[in-house]
C-alpha positions as a Markdown table, in Angstrom:
| # | Residue | x | y | z |
|---|---|---|---|---|
| 1 | Met | 0.0 | 0.0 | 0.0 |
| 2 | Asp | 1.9 | 3.1 | -1.4 |
| 3 | Lys | -0.8 | 5.1 | -2.9 |
| 4 | Val | -1.0 | 9.0 | -2.5 |
| 5 | Leu | -4.1 | 10.9 | -3.9 |
| 6 | Ile | -3.0 | 14.4 | -5.0 |
| 7 | Val | -5.7 | 17.0 | -5.0 |
| 8 | Glu | -4.2 | 20.1 | -6.5 |
| 9 | Asp | -5.7 | 22.7 | -8.9 |
| 10 | Asp | -2.3 | 24.0 | -10.3 |
| 11 | Ala | -1.4 | 21.5 | -13.0 |
| 12 | Ala | 2.3 | 22.5 | -12.7 |
| 13 | Val | 2.5 | 22.0 | -9.1 |
| 14 | Arg | 0.4 | 18.7 | -9.3 |
| 15 | Glu | 3.0 | 17.5 | -11.8 |
| 16 | Ala | 5.9 | 18.2 | -9.6 |
| 17 | Leu | 4.3 | 16.6 | -6.5 |
| 18 | Ala | 3.7 | 13.6 | -8.5 |
| 19 | Gln | 7.3 | 13.3 | -9.9 |
| 20 | Thr | 8.5 | 13.7 | -6.2 |
| 21 | Ile | 6.3 | 10.9 | -4.9 |
| 22 | Glu | 7.2 | 8.6 | -8.0 |
| 23 | Leu | 10.9 | 9.0 | -7.1 |
| 24 | Ala | 10.2 | 7.9 | -3.5 |
| 25 | Asp | 8.6 | 4.7 | -4.9 |
| 26 | Leu | 5.3 | 5.7 | -4.0 |
| 27 | Thr | 2.2 | 5.7 | -6.4 |
| 28 | Pro | 0.6 | 9.0 | -7.1 |
| 29 | Val | -2.9 | 9.5 | -8.2 |
| 30 | Thr | -3.7 | 12.9 | -9.2 |
| 31 | Ala | -6.9 | 15.0 | -9.4 |
| 32 | Gly | -7.6 | 18.8 | -10.3 |
| 33 | Ser | -10.5 | 19.4 | -7.8 |
| 34 | Phe | -12.4 | 18.0 | -5.0 |
| 35 | Val | -15.1 | 17.1 | -7.7 |
| 36 | Glu | -12.5 | 14.9 | -9.6 |
| 37 | Ala | -11.2 | 13.2 | -6.4 |
| 38 | Lys | -14.6 | 12.7 | -4.7 |
| 39 | Asp | -15.2 | 9.3 | -6.0 |
| 40 | Met | -11.9 | 7.9 | -5.0 |
| 41 | Ile | -12.1 | 9.1 | -1.5 |
| 42 | Thr | -13.9 | 6.0 | 0.5 |
| 43 | Ala | -13.4 | 4.0 | 3.6 |
| 44 | Thr | -11.6 | 1.4 | 1.4 |
| 45 | Phe | -9.0 | 3.9 | -0.1 |
| 46 | Asp | -5.6 | 2.1 | 0.8 |
| 47 | Gly | -3.4 | 5.4 | 1.0 |
| 48 | Val | -3.2 | 8.8 | 2.1 |
| 49 | Ile | -4.7 | 12.1 | 0.6 |
| 50 | Leu | -2.4 | 15.2 | 0.0 |
| 51 | Ser | -4.5 | 18.5 | -0.8 |
| 52 | Asp | -4.1 | 21.9 | -1.4 |
| 53 | Ile | -6.5 | 24.1 | 0.8 |
| 54 | Arg | -6.9 | 26.9 | -1.5 |
| 55 | Met | -8.8 | 25.7 | -4.6 |
| 56 | Pro | -11.6 | 26.9 | -6.8 |
| 57 | Gly | -15.0 | 25.6 | -5.7 |
| 58 | Arg | -14.7 | 23.1 | -2.8 |
| 59 | Asp | -11.5 | 23.8 | -0.8 |
| 60 | Gly | -9.2 | 21.5 | 1.1 |
| 61 | Phe | -11.3 | 22.0 | 4.3 |
| 62 | His | -14.4 | 20.7 | 2.6 |
| 63 | Leu | -12.2 | 17.9 | 1.4 |
| 64 | Leu | -11.0 | 17.1 | 4.8 |
| 65 | Glu | -14.7 | 17.1 | 6.3 |
| 66 | Tyr | -15.8 | 14.8 | 3.3 |
| 67 | Ala | -12.9 | 12.4 | 3.7 |
| 68 | His | -13.5 | 12.0 | 7.5 |
| 69 | Asp | -17.2 | 11.5 | 6.8 |
| 70 | Gln | -16.4 | 8.7 | 4.7 |
| 71 | Asp | -13.6 | 7.3 | 7.1 |
| 72 | Pro | -12.5 | 9.2 | 10.2 |
| 73 | Glu | -9.2 | 7.6 | 10.3 |
| 74 | Leu | -8.2 | 8.3 | 6.6 |
| 75 | Pro | -5.0 | 10.4 | 6.5 |
| 76 | Val | -5.3 | 13.8 | 5.0 |
| 77 | Ile | -2.3 | 16.2 | 4.8 |
| 78 | Leu | -2.9 | 19.6 | 3.8 |
| 79 | Leu | -0.8 | 22.1 | 1.8 |
| 80 | Thr | -0.9 | 25.7 | 3.2 |
| 81 | Gly | 0.5 | 28.8 | 2.1 |
| 82 | Glu | 3.8 | 29.9 | 3.4 |
| 83 | Gly | 3.5 | 31.4 | 6.9 |
| 84 | Asp | -0.3 | 30.9 | 7.0 |
| 85 | Ile | -0.5 | 30.0 | 10.6 |
| 86 | Pro | -4.2 | 30.4 | 11.3 |
| 87 | Met | -4.6 | 28.0 | 8.2 |
| 88 | Ala | -2.4 | 25.5 | 9.6 |
| 89 | Val | -4.0 | 25.9 | 13.1 |
| 90 | Arg | -7.4 | 25.3 | 11.7 |
| 91 | Ala | -6.3 | 22.2 | 9.5 |
| 92 | Met | -5.0 | 20.4 | 12.6 |
| 93 | Ser | -8.0 | 21.4 | 14.7 |
| 94 | Met | -10.2 | 19.8 | 12.2 |
| 95 | Gly | -8.3 | 16.4 | 12.2 |
| 96 | Ala | -5.7 | 16.6 | 9.3 |
| 97 | Phe | -2.9 | 14.3 | 9.8 |
| 98 | Asp | -0.5 | 16.9 | 9.2 |
| 99 | Phe | 0.1 | 20.1 | 7.2 |
| 100 | Leu | 3.0 | 21.4 | 5.0 |
| 101 | Glu | 3.9 | 24.9 | 3.8 |
| 102 | Lys | 4.2 | 25.2 | -0.1 |
| 103 | Pro | 6.4 | 25.0 | -1.7 |
| 104 | Cys | 7.6 | 21.8 | 0.1 |
| 105 | Ser | 10.7 | 20.1 | -0.8 |
| 106 | Gly | 10.9 | 16.1 | -1.0 |
| 107 | Ala | 12.9 | 15.8 | 2.1 |
| 108 | Asp | 9.8 | 17.6 | 3.8 |
| 109 | Leu | 7.0 | 15.9 | 2.0 |
| 110 | Val | 8.2 | 12.2 | 1.8 |
| 111 | Pro | 8.7 | 11.4 | 5.6 |
| 112 | Val | 5.1 | 12.8 | 6.3 |
| 113 | Leu | 3.6 | 10.8 | 3.4 |
| 114 | Thr | 5.6 | 7.7 | 4.8 |
| 115 | Arg | 4.4 | 8.0 | 8.2 |
| 116 | Gly | 0.8 | 8.6 | 6.9 |
| 117 | Leu | 1.0 | 5.3 | 5.0 |
| 118 | Lys | 2.1 | 3.4 | 7.7 |
| 119 | Thr | -0.7 | 4.6 | 10.0 |
| 120 | Arg | -3.1 | 3.8 | 7.2 |
| 121 | Asn | -1.4 | 0.4 | 6.8 |
| 122 | Leu | -2.0 | -0.2 | 10.5 |
| 123 | Val | -5.4 | 0.8 | 10.3 |
| 124 | Gln | -6.6 | -1.4 | 7.5 |
| 125 | Glu | -4.8 | -4.4 | 9.0 |
| 126 | Asn | -6.6 | -3.9 | 12.2 |
| 127 | Arg | -9.7 | -3.7 | 10.3 |
| 128 | Arg | -9.0 | -6.7 | 8.2 |
| 129 | Leu | -8.1 | -9.0 | 11.4 |
| 130 | Lys | -11.3 | -7.6 | 13.4 |
| 131 | Ala | -13.5 | -8.6 | 10.3 |
| 132 | Glu | -11.9 | -12.0 | 10.0 |
| 133 | Leu | -12.5 | -12.6 | 13.6 |
| 134 | Glu | -16.1 | -11.4 | 13.6 |
| 135 | Ala | -16.7 | -13.4 | 10.4 |
| 136 | Gly | -14.8 | -16.3 | 12.0 |
| 137 | Asp | -12.3 | -17.8 | 9.4 |
| 138 | Pro | -12.6 | -21.5 | 9.5 |
| 139 | Ala | -9.5 | -21.8 | 11.6 |
| 140 | Ser | -10.7 | -19.4 | 14.3 |
| 141 | Arg | -14.4 | -21.1 | 14.4 |
| 142 | Leu | -13.3 | -24.7 | 14.3 |
| 143 | Ile | -9.8 | -24.9 | 15.9 |
| 144 | Phe | -10.5 | -24.5 | 19.6 |
| 145 | Gly | -8.0 | -23.6 | 22.1 |
| 146 | Val | -6.2 | -20.8 | 23.9 |
| 147 | Ser | -2.6 | -22.3 | 24.1 |
| 148 | Pro | 0.2 | -21.1 | 22.0 |
| 149 | Gln | 0.1 | -24.6 | 20.4 |
| 150 | Ser | -3.5 | -23.9 | 19.2 |
| 151 | Asn | -2.6 | -20.7 | 18.0 |
| 152 | Ala | 0.2 | -21.8 | 16.0 |
| 153 | Leu | -2.0 | -24.8 | 14.5 |
| 154 | Arg | -4.5 | -22.1 | 13.3 |
| 155 | Val | -1.8 | -20.1 | 11.5 |
| 156 | Lys | -0.3 | -23.2 | 10.0 |
| 157 | Ala | -3.8 | -24.4 | 8.8 |
| 158 | Arg | -4.3 | -20.9 | 7.2 |
| 159 | Ala | -1.0 | -21.1 | 5.5 |
| 160 | Ala | -1.6 | -24.6 | 4.0 |
| 161 | Ala | -5.0 | -23.4 | 2.8 |
| 162 | Arg | -3.3 | -20.6 | 0.9 |
| 163 | Ala | -0.4 | -22.4 | -0.2 |
| 164 | Gly | -2.2 | -25.0 | -2.6 |
| 165 | Thr | 0.6 | -27.3 | -2.3 |
| 166 | Glu | 0.1 | -31.0 | -1.0 |
| 167 | Val | -0.7 | -31.0 | 2.7 |
| 168 | Leu | 0.3 | -33.7 | 5.1 |
| 169 | Val | -1.8 | -33.5 | 8.5 |
| 170 | Cys | -0.3 | -35.4 | 11.1 |
| 171 | Gly | -0.9 | -36.1 | 14.8 |
| 172 | Ala | -1.6 | -38.7 | 17.5 |
| 173 | Pro | -4.8 | -41.1 | 17.4 |
| 174 | Gly | -7.9 | -39.2 | 18.3 |
| 175 | Ser | -6.2 | -35.9 | 17.7 |
| 176 | Gly | -8.8 | -34.6 | 15.0 |
| 177 | Ile | -6.9 | -35.2 | 11.7 |
| 178 | Ser | -9.9 | -35.2 | 9.3 |
| 179 | Lys | -11.5 | -32.2 | 11.1 |
| 180 | Val | -8.2 | -30.2 | 10.6 |
| 181 | Ala | -8.0 | -31.4 | 6.9 |
| 182 | Glu | -11.7 | -30.1 | 6.3 |
| 183 | Val | -10.6 | -26.6 | 8.2 |
| 184 | Ile | -7.7 | -26.2 | 5.6 |
| 185 | Leu | -10.1 | -27.1 | 2.7 |
| 186 | Met | -12.8 | -24.5 | 4.0 |
| 187 | Gly | -10.1 | -21.9 | 4.0 |
| 188 | Ser | -8.8 | -22.7 | 0.6 |
| 189 | Ala | -10.0 | -21.5 | -2.8 |
| 190 | Arg | -11.2 | -24.9 | -3.5 |
| 191 | Ala | -13.7 | -24.9 | -0.7 |
| 192 | Lys | -16.8 | -25.1 | -2.8 |
| 193 | Ala | -15.4 | -27.6 | -5.3 |
| 194 | Val | -15.6 | -31.5 | -5.2 |
| 195 | Phe | -14.3 | -33.1 | -2.0 |
| 196 | Glu | -13.8 | -36.7 | -1.4 |
| 197 | Lys | -12.5 | -38.4 | 1.7 |
| 198 | Arg | -11.1 | -42.2 | 1.6 |
| 199 | Ala | -9.2 | -44.5 | 3.8 |
| 200 | Ala | -5.7 | -45.1 | 2.0 |
| 201 | Ala | -5.4 | -48.6 | 3.4 |
| 202 | Gly | -6.3 | -51.1 | 0.6 |
| 203 | Leu | -7.1 | -48.3 | -2.0 |
| 204 | Ala | -6.2 | -49.9 | -5.3 |
| 205 | Arg | -4.7 | -48.3 | -8.2 |
| 206 | Glu | -7.7 | -48.2 | -10.5 |
| 207 | Glu | -10.0 | -46.9 | -7.6 |
| 208 | Leu | -7.4 | -44.2 | -7.0 |
| 209 | Lys | -7.3 | -43.1 | -10.5 |
| 210 | Thr | -11.0 | -43.0 | -10.7 |
| 211 | Leu | -11.2 | -40.8 | -7.6 |
| 212 | Trp | -8.5 | -38.5 | -8.9 |
| 213 | Ser | -10.5 | -37.9 | -12.0 |
| 214 | Lys | -13.7 | -37.4 | -9.9 |
| 215 | Cys | -11.8 | -34.8 | -7.8 |
| 216 | Ala | -10.5 | -32.9 | -10.8 |
| 217 | Gly | -10.4 | -29.1 | -9.6 |
| 218 | Gly | -11.2 | -30.1 | -6.1 |
| 219 | Thr | -9.7 | -32.1 | -3.2 |
| 220 | Leu | -8.9 | -35.5 | -2.2 |
| 221 | Phe | -8.3 | -36.5 | 1.4 |
| 222 | Leu | -6.5 | -39.6 | 1.9 |
| 223 | Asp | -6.5 | -40.7 | 5.6 |
| 224 | Glu | -3.5 | -42.8 | 7.0 |
| 225 | Ile | -1.6 | -42.3 | 3.8 |
| 226 | Gly | 1.2 | -44.6 | 5.3 |
| 227 | Ala | -1.2 | -47.6 | 4.6 |
| 228 | Leu | -1.6 | -46.8 | 1.0 |
| 229 | Pro | -0.3 | -50.0 | -1.1 |
| 230 | Ala | 2.9 | -49.6 | -2.6 |
| 231 | Asp | 1.7 | -49.7 | -6.3 |
| 232 | Ser | -0.9 | -47.0 | -5.4 |
| 233 | Gln | 1.8 | -44.9 | -3.9 |
| 234 | Met | 3.7 | -45.0 | -7.2 |
| 235 | Leu | 0.5 | -44.1 | -9.1 |
| 236 | Leu | -0.1 | -41.3 | -6.9 |
| 237 | Val | 3.2 | -39.8 | -7.4 |
| 238 | Asp | 2.4 | -39.8 | -11.0 |
| 239 | Leu | -1.0 | -38.3 | -10.4 |
| 240 | Leu | 0.5 | -35.5 | -8.4 |
| 241 | Glu | 3.0 | -34.6 | -11.3 |
| 242 | Gln | -0.2 | -34.3 | -13.4 |
| 243 | Gly | -2.0 | -32.0 | -11.1 |
| 244 | Gly | -5.6 | -30.9 | -11.4 |
| 245 | Thr | -6.5 | -32.4 | -7.9 |
| 246 | Trp | -5.4 | -31.1 | -4.7 |
| 247 | Leu | -4.4 | -33.7 | -2.3 |
| 248 | Ile | -4.6 | -33.5 | 1.6 |
| 249 | Ala | -3.1 | -36.6 | 3.4 |
| 250 | Gly | -3.6 | -37.7 | 7.0 |
| 251 | Ser | -1.3 | -39.9 | 9.2 |
| 252 | Thr | -0.9 | -40.9 | 12.7 |
| 253 | Gln | 2.4 | -42.4 | 11.8 |
| 254 | Asp | 5.8 | -40.8 | 11.1 |
| 255 | Leu | 6.1 | -41.1 | 7.6 |
| 256 | Ser | 10.0 | -40.5 | 7.7 |
| 257 | Gln | 10.3 | -43.7 | 9.7 |
| 258 | Leu | 8.1 | -45.6 | 7.4 |
| 259 | Thr | 10.4 | -44.9 | 4.5 |
| 260 | Ser | 12.8 | -47.5 | 5.7 |
| 261 | Gln | 9.8 | -49.9 | 5.7 |
| 262 | Gly | 9.1 | -49.4 | 2.1 |
| 263 | Phe | 6.9 | -46.2 | 2.0 |
| 264 | Ser | 7.6 | -44.2 | -1.2 |
| 265 | Val | 10.4 | -41.7 | -0.5 |
| 266 | Glu | 9.5 | -39.6 | -3.3 |
| 267 | Leu | 5.9 | -39.3 | -2.0 |
| 268 | Phe | 7.0 | -38.5 | 1.4 |
| 269 | Tyr | 9.2 | -35.7 | 0.1 |
| 270 | Arg | 6.1 | -34.3 | -1.7 |
| 271 | Leu | 4.2 | -34.3 | 1.6 |
| 272 | Glu | 6.7 | -33.0 | 4.0 |
| 273 | Val | 6.8 | -29.6 | 2.2 |
| 274 | Met | 3.6 | -28.4 | 4.1 |
| 275 | Gln | 3.0 | -30.5 | 7.2 |
| 276 | Val | 0.3 | -29.5 | 9.7 |
| 277 | Arg | 1.1 | -31.2 | 13.0 |
| 278 | Ile | -1.9 | -31.3 | 15.6 |
| 279 | Pro | -0.4 | -31.2 | 19.1 |
| 280 | Ala | -1.5 | -33.7 | 21.7 |
| 281 | Leu | -3.6 | -32.8 | 24.5 |
| 282 | His | -1.0 | -33.4 | 27.0 |
| 283 | Glu | 1.1 | -30.8 | 25.5 |
| 284 | Arg | -1.5 | -28.1 | 25.9 |
| 285 | Pro | -3.5 | -28.8 | 29.1 |
| 286 | Glu | -4.7 | -25.2 | 29.1 |
| 287 | Asp | -6.9 | -26.1 | 26.1 |
| 288 | Ile | -8.7 | -28.9 | 28.0 |
| 289 | Pro | -11.4 | -26.8 | 29.8 |
| 290 | Val | -12.0 | -24.9 | 26.4 |
| 291 | Leu | -12.5 | -27.9 | 24.6 |
| 292 | Phe | -14.5 | -29.9 | 27.2 |
| 293 | Arg | -16.9 | -27.0 | 27.7 |
| 294 | His | -17.3 | -27.0 | 23.7 |
| 295 | Tyr | -17.9 | -30.6 | 23.7 |
| 296 | Val | -20.4 | -30.7 | 26.6 |
| 297 | Ala | -22.4 | -28.0 | 24.8 |
| 298 | Gln | -22.4 | -30.3 | 21.6 |
| 299 | Ala | -23.3 | -33.4 | 23.6 |
| 300 | Ala | -26.2 | -31.4 | 25.1 |
| 301 | Glu | -27.5 | -30.4 | 22.0 |
| 302 | Gln | -27.2 | -33.7 | 20.4 |
| 303 | Ser | -28.7 | -35.5 | 23.2 |
| 304 | Gly | -31.7 | -32.8 | 23.6 |
| 305 | Leu | -30.5 | -32.3 | 27.4 |
| 306 | Asp | -29.6 | -29.3 | 29.2 |
| 307 | Ala | -25.9 | -28.9 | 29.7 |
| 308 | Pro | -24.8 | -29.6 | 33.5 |
| 309 | Glu | -22.9 | -27.2 | 35.4 |
| 310 | Ile | -19.1 | -27.9 | 35.0 |
| 311 | Gly | -17.4 | -27.3 | 38.5 |
| 312 | Glu | -13.9 | -26.6 | 39.2 |
| 313 | Gln | -13.0 | -30.1 | 40.7 |
| 314 | Ile | -14.4 | -31.5 | 37.3 |
| 315 | Ile | -12.0 | -29.3 | 35.4 |
| 316 | Ser | -9.2 | -30.0 | 37.8 |
| 317 | Asp | -9.6 | -33.9 | 37.3 |
| 318 | Leu | -9.8 | -33.5 | 33.5 |
| 319 | Val | -6.4 | -31.4 | 33.5 |
| 320 | Ser | -4.7 | -34.0 | 35.6 |
| 321 | Arg | -5.1 | -36.7 | 33.0 |
| 322 | Glu | -2.8 | -37.5 | 30.2 |
| 323 | Trp | -5.4 | -38.1 | 27.7 |
| 324 | Pro | -3.7 | -40.6 | 25.2 |
| 325 | Gly | -7.1 | -40.7 | 23.3 |
| 326 | Asn | -6.7 | -36.9 | 22.8 |
| 327 | Ala | -9.6 | -34.9 | 21.7 |
| 328 | Arg | -11.9 | -37.9 | 20.7 |
| 329 | Ala | -11.6 | -39.3 | 24.4 |
| 330 | Leu | -12.3 | -36.0 | 25.8 |
| 331 | Met | -15.4 | -35.8 | 23.6 |
| 332 | Ser | -16.5 | -39.3 | 24.7 |
| 333 | Glu | -15.9 | -38.0 | 28.4 |
| 334 | Ala | -18.2 | -34.9 | 27.7 |
| 335 | Met | -21.0 | -37.1 | 26.5 |
| 336 | Arg | -20.9 | -39.4 | 29.5 |
| 337 | Phe | -21.0 | -36.2 | 31.7 |
| 338 | Val | -23.8 | -34.7 | 29.8 |
| 339 | Leu | -25.7 | -38.3 | 30.1 |
| 340 | Gly | -25.0 | -38.3 | 34.0 |
| 341 | Leu | -23.0 | -41.5 | 33.8 |
| 342 | Gly | -20.2 | -40.1 | 36.1 |
| 343 | Gln | -16.7 | -40.9 | 36.5 |
| 344 | Glu | -17.4 | -44.3 | 38.4 |
| 345 | Ala | -16.7 | -46.5 | 35.4 |
| 346 | Arg | -13.5 | -44.6 | 34.1 |
| 347 | Asp | -12.0 | -44.6 | 37.7 |
| 348 | Gly | -12.7 | -47.9 | 38.4 |
| 349 | Gly | -13.0 | -47.3 | 42.2 |
| 350 | Leu | -9.5 | -45.3 | 42.3 |
| 351 | Gly | -8.8 | -44.3 | 45.9 |
| 352 | Leu | -6.9 | -41.3 | 47.0 |
| 353 | Val | -3.5 | -42.4 | 46.6 |
| 354 | Glu | -4.2 | -43.3 | 42.9 |
| 355 | Arg | -5.7 | -39.9 | 42.3 |
| 356 | Met | -2.9 | -38.2 | 44.0 |
| 357 | Ala | -0.3 | -40.2 | 41.7 |
| 358 | Gln | -2.4 | -39.0 | 38.7 |
| 359 | Val | -2.2 | -35.4 | 39.7 |
| 360 | Glu | 1.5 | -35.7 | 40.6 |
| 361 | Arg | 2.4 | -37.2 | 37.2 |
| 362 | Ser | 0.4 | -34.5 | 35.5 |
| 363 | Leu | 2.5 | -31.7 | 37.3 |
| 364 | Leu | 5.6 | -33.5 | 36.4 |
| 365 | Ser | 4.6 | -33.7 | 32.8 |
| 366 | Glu | 3.7 | -30.0 | 32.7 |
| 367 | Ala | 6.9 | -28.9 | 34.4 |
| 368 | Leu | 9.0 | -30.9 | 31.8 |
| 369 | Arg | 6.8 | -29.5 | 28.9 |
| 370 | Lys | 7.4 | -26.0 | 29.9 |
| 371 | Ala | 11.0 | -26.2 | 30.6 |
| 372 | Asp | 11.3 | -27.9 | 27.1 |
| 373 | Gly | 12.6 | -31.2 | 28.4 |
| 374 | Gln | 15.2 | -29.7 | 30.5 |
| 375 | Ala | 15.2 | -31.7 | 33.8 |
| 376 | Arg | 17.1 | -29.3 | 36.0 |
| 377 | Gln | 14.8 | -26.4 | 35.1 |
| 378 | Ala | 11.8 | -28.5 | 35.5 |
| 379 | Ala | 13.2 | -29.7 | 39.0 |
| 380 | Glu | 13.8 | -26.0 | 40.1 |
| 381 | Ala | 10.3 | -25.0 | 38.9 |
| 382 | Leu | 8.6 | -27.6 | 41.3 |
| 383 | Lys | 11.3 | -26.8 | 44.0 |
| 384 | Leu | 12.5 | -30.5 | 44.2 |
| 385 | Pro | 15.8 | -31.8 | 45.0 |
| 386 | Arg | 17.1 | -33.2 | 41.6 |
| 387 | Lys | 17.6 | -36.8 | 43.1 |
| 388 | Thr | 13.9 | -36.6 | 44.3 |
| 389 | Phe | 12.8 | -35.3 | 40.9 |
| 390 | Tyr | 14.6 | -38.1 | 38.9 |
| 391 | Asp | 13.3 | -40.7 | 41.4 |
| 392 | Lys | 9.7 | -39.6 | 40.4 |
| 393 | Leu | 10.4 | -39.5 | 36.8 |
| 394 | Ala | 11.6 | -43.1 | 37.2 |
| 395 | Lys | 8.3 | -43.8 | 39.2 |
| 396 | Tyr | 6.2 | -42.6 | 36.4 |
| 397 | Ser | 8.4 | -43.7 | 33.4 |
| 398 | Leu | 8.8 | -40.2 | 32.2 |
| 399 | Lys | 11.6 | -39.4 | 30.0 |
| 400 | Pro | 12.5 | -35.6 | 29.7 |
| 401 | Asp | 13.6 | -36.2 | 25.9 |
| 402 | Ala | 10.0 | -36.7 | 25.0 |
| 403 | Phe | 9.1 | -33.4 | 26.1 |
| 404 | Arg | 11.5 | -31.4 | 24.0 |
| 405 | Arg | 10.0 | -29.5 | 21.2 |
| 406 | Glu | 11.0 | -30.0 | 17.6 |
| 407 | Ser | 13.4 | -27.4 | 16.3 |
């Protein structure tokens, strides 16, 4: 955004200003009067206005009022006569972004324009973000969580939607791979085109070829891509070269390790370009209350029941657990909660000692996660002697290396 609307009735001055602005790598747009400029002055104008005050007909003050009626945050810079202090004071009191005396040099003009453009850019960006939030882009609406990991997942999903390259969505079982794949699709240019979902396991060459043709111009999601038969993997590489269909793949397995077991290296390198990893719940315990409340509301609506009150004790218990089944397990827990089944079946009659052990293990895991797997820092955060800390890690089979984030 580098547009400058010049409103000046003197053609020679207008041309000189335009040349100065061009030399500063900005884009001048010229008008000889307010009437000529009027249609360009809108709330969506992505630039600043530079206007003379003294013009035949509607003057610069009228232009300033009109511009602020369209958009109070549109920067208007007014040009005044040399030494015309009353004009300058009036301009600033009416909300002009700045004023300059004529004739003005490039050294005086360009910094003011640059500052105005930066201000305009910030205003437009804030409005765009606010509109996106209010409209709710798919990533904002459908990927829940307040943790840094969830924010990063939303950012990566949007990037994958824009990129248009093959996408690999990976995560632990139950983490919601197919849901994130759909979020990526919904945020892409192919959102309204053909979309097919298939399990990759057992997908024969002919069926894959048919699916690819059916999805031309649209998207094919292949879940558990690591289970795709070898001959179908070879065909898929050829189909990707041909293009025409957008591939989103899902996997709960580490494909880089599967290459040593026969998975196509070429296919792996195609998919690794845009990987979207879903963090496990134990990596982001602060998201558990948000997700559980959302799932409870969903379950209540599905079952036609009123959502029960979620007390602090319930939240504490949920956060203390490891959730190997991830979002799917939490969703099931929410349904049991709404149906009034309680936790007796899950706990299996756990006593105080067992429950305290659950909490202790959760605290150790959380400390290691926050310390990026650095045992010494985690022990200090918990105010535990290092020997005691390591004894407890051994007791719960916790390994610091498992909590180190990927670089």
